[in-house]
N, C-alpha and C positions, 0 to 999 in steps of 0.2 A: 141355940145349938149350932155348932159349926157344920160345914159340909162333911168333914171327916167323921165327926161324931154321928151324924145321921147315916153316913155310909156304913160305919161300923155296926150300928143298930140293925140296919137292913141286912147286911151280909151275915151277921150273927144269927138273925132270925131265919135266913135261908139255910144256914148250916143246921140249925136246931129243929126246925119244923119241916118234916118230910113232905107233908101235904103242900106247903107253900113252895118248896123246892120243885116238886113234881108239877105244880101248876105253872110256875115260871118256865120250866123246861118244856112243857107241852106248848105253851104259847110262843116261845122262841122258835121251837121246831116248826110249828105251823106257819109262822112268818117266813122262815127260810123256805119251806116247801112251797108256799103260795108264790113267793117271789120267783123261784125256779120255774114253776109251772107257767106263770105269766110271761116269763122270758122265753118260753118254748122248750124248756128242758123237761124231759120225762123219760124215766128209765126204771127198771124193776126195783132197784135198791134206793130210789129217791126218798121214800118214807123213812127207811132206816138211817140213811145218810143225814136226813134232816134232824133226827133224834141225836145222832152222833155230834153234829155241828152244835146243837143246843147244849148238850152236855159239855162239850169242849168249851164253849163260851162261858158257861157257869163255872167250870173248873178254873178257868183263867180269872174270872171275876172274884172267886172266893179264896184263891190262894193268897197268902200274905206276902211271900217272897219266892223267888226262884229256888231258894234252898229247900222249900217245902216239897220239891220233887226230887226224889232220890236218883242218883246217878244210874243211867241205863234204863230207867223206868219209862214205859210207854205213857204218853200223855195226849189224850186219854186213850185207854185201850180201844182198838178198832175192832168192831164186830166182824167175824169171819165173812158174813154175807157181803160186806162192802169190799173186802179184799178180793173175794171171788168175782164180784161184778167188775172190778177195775184192776186186773192184773198189772203188776208193775208199780202199784201204789201201796203205801203202807203207813203205819202209824209214825208219828213224830216221836223220836227217841231223844230224851233229854240226856245230854252229856255223852252221847255216843254218836254213831253214824246212823243217819236215817237210812233205813234199808227197805228192801222189797219184802213185803209181807208174804 
């Protein structure tokens, strides 16, 4: 099996199996959270931001081409609590102007 074939099997399983996806998302989020905490970062929205970062990573991993993201679509949607915690920051907008949320 080539790397590409193995990667396709892995990513297809992540898309198909919600439990597997949630497991990977949770583990990635905790790695991000733990790294931030070890570096001395701690703020009220860190837990939620960690989940957003993990979901963003998996979204990037699982998309096949940039064309999979529609023009003007937020990638990924940013939870309101993150925007409230960090005014002046906002979601990445594909094919548009990154704006303030």
